[in-house]
C-alpha positions in Angstrom: -92.2 100.6 113.8 -93.4 97.4 115.5 -91.8 95.3 112.8 -88.4 96.8 113.9 -89.1 95.1 117.3 -89.6 91.8 115.5 -86.2 92.0 113.9 -84.5 93.0 117.1 -86.2 90.2 119.1 -85.6 87.5 116.5 -81.9 88.4 116.3 -81.4 88.4 120.0 -83.3 85.1 120.4 -81.2 83.4 117.7 -78.0 84.7 119.2 -78.7 82.5 122.2 -78.9 79.4 120.0 -76.1 80.1 117.6 -72.4 80.5 118.3 -72.7 84.0 116.8 -72.5 87.1 118.9 -74.5 90.2 117.8 -72.0 93.0 118.2 -74.0 95.8 116.7 -77.1 96.4 114.6 -79.3 99.1 113.2 -82.7 98.8 111.7 -83.5 101.3 108.9 -86.8 102.0 107.1 -86.3 99.3 104.4 -83.3 97.2 105.6 -81.1 96.4 108.5 -77.4 96.0 109.1 -75.7 93.7 111.6 -72.2 93.2 112.8 -71.6 89.6 113.9 -68.8 87.6 115.5 -68.6 83.9 115.0 -67.4 82.4 118.3 -65.9 79.1 117.0 -64.1 78.4 120.3 -67.5 78.5 122.1 -69.1 76.1 119.6 -66.1 73.8 119.7 -66.5 73.5 123.5 -70.2 72.5 123.3 -70.8 68.9 124.3 -72.8 66.7 121.9 -76.0 67.0 124.0 -75.7 70.8 124.0 -75.3 70.9 120.2 -78.4 68.7 119.8 -80.4 70.8 122.2 -79.5 74.0 120.4 -80.2 72.5 117.0 -83.5 71.1 118.1 -84.7 74.6 119.1 -84.6 75.4 115.4 -85.2 72.1 113.6 -86.9 68.7 114.0 -85.5 66.0 116.1 -83.9 63.0 114.3 -84.5 59.4 115.2 -80.9 59.0 116.4 -80.8 62.2 118.4 -84.1 61.5 120.1 -82.9 58.1 121.1 -79.6 59.5 122.4 -81.5 62.2 124.4 -83.8 59.6 125.9 -80.9 57.5 127.0 -81.3 54.7 124.5 -78.3 52.7 123.5 -77.3 53.3 119.9 -75.6 50.8 117.6 -72.1 51.7 116.4 -73.6 52.6 113.0 -76.3 54.8 114.6 -73.8 56.5 116.8 -71.5 57.2 113.9 -74.4 58.7 112.0 -75.4 60.8 115.0 -71.7 62.0 115.4 -71.7 63.1 111.7 -74.9 65.0 112.3 -73.6 66.6 115.4 -70.5 67.8 113.6 -72.6 69.2 110.8 -75.0 70.9 113.2 -72.1 72.4 115.1 -70.8 73.9 111.9 -74.2 75.2 110.9 -74.7 76.8 114.3 -71.7 79.0 113.3 -73.1 79.8 109.8 -74.0 83.4 109.2 -76.1 82.6 106.1 -78.3 80.2 108.1 -78.5 82.7 111.0 -79.7 85.4 108.6 -82.0 83.1 106.7 -83.8 82.1 109.9 -84.2 85.7 110.9 -85.6 86.7 107.5 -87.9 83.8 107.1 -89.5 84.4 110.5 -90.0 88.1 109.9 -91.4 87.5 106.4 -93.8 84.9 107.9 -95.1 87.3 110.5 -95.4 90.2 108.1 -97.3 88.1 105.6 -99.7 87.0 108.4 -100.2 90.6 109.5 -100.7 91.9 105.9 -103.1 88.9 105.1 
């Protein structure tokens, strides 16, 4: 029963990072179901810094994004590289497969630790 809470908590936490709204869900004995809404207009309105902050809640900081966040001046090539990364991250923050993968990996990790 406590693992049901893990699933609920993980989905709710990730919904604050992704541009994906959790409309409904149910947790059964051996699986769960979700109804999701991809909010593309919300993600499209995120500034570059907000995309980076959300992405970095999930994955490691890159050299270019770290420099940008710290206020360093980037070369044109570095800025172009960062812009490409931001566009990719924005798309991935609307990706249901990635959303579900992160949920499932986190739950599997906690269950494996608990089960030893």
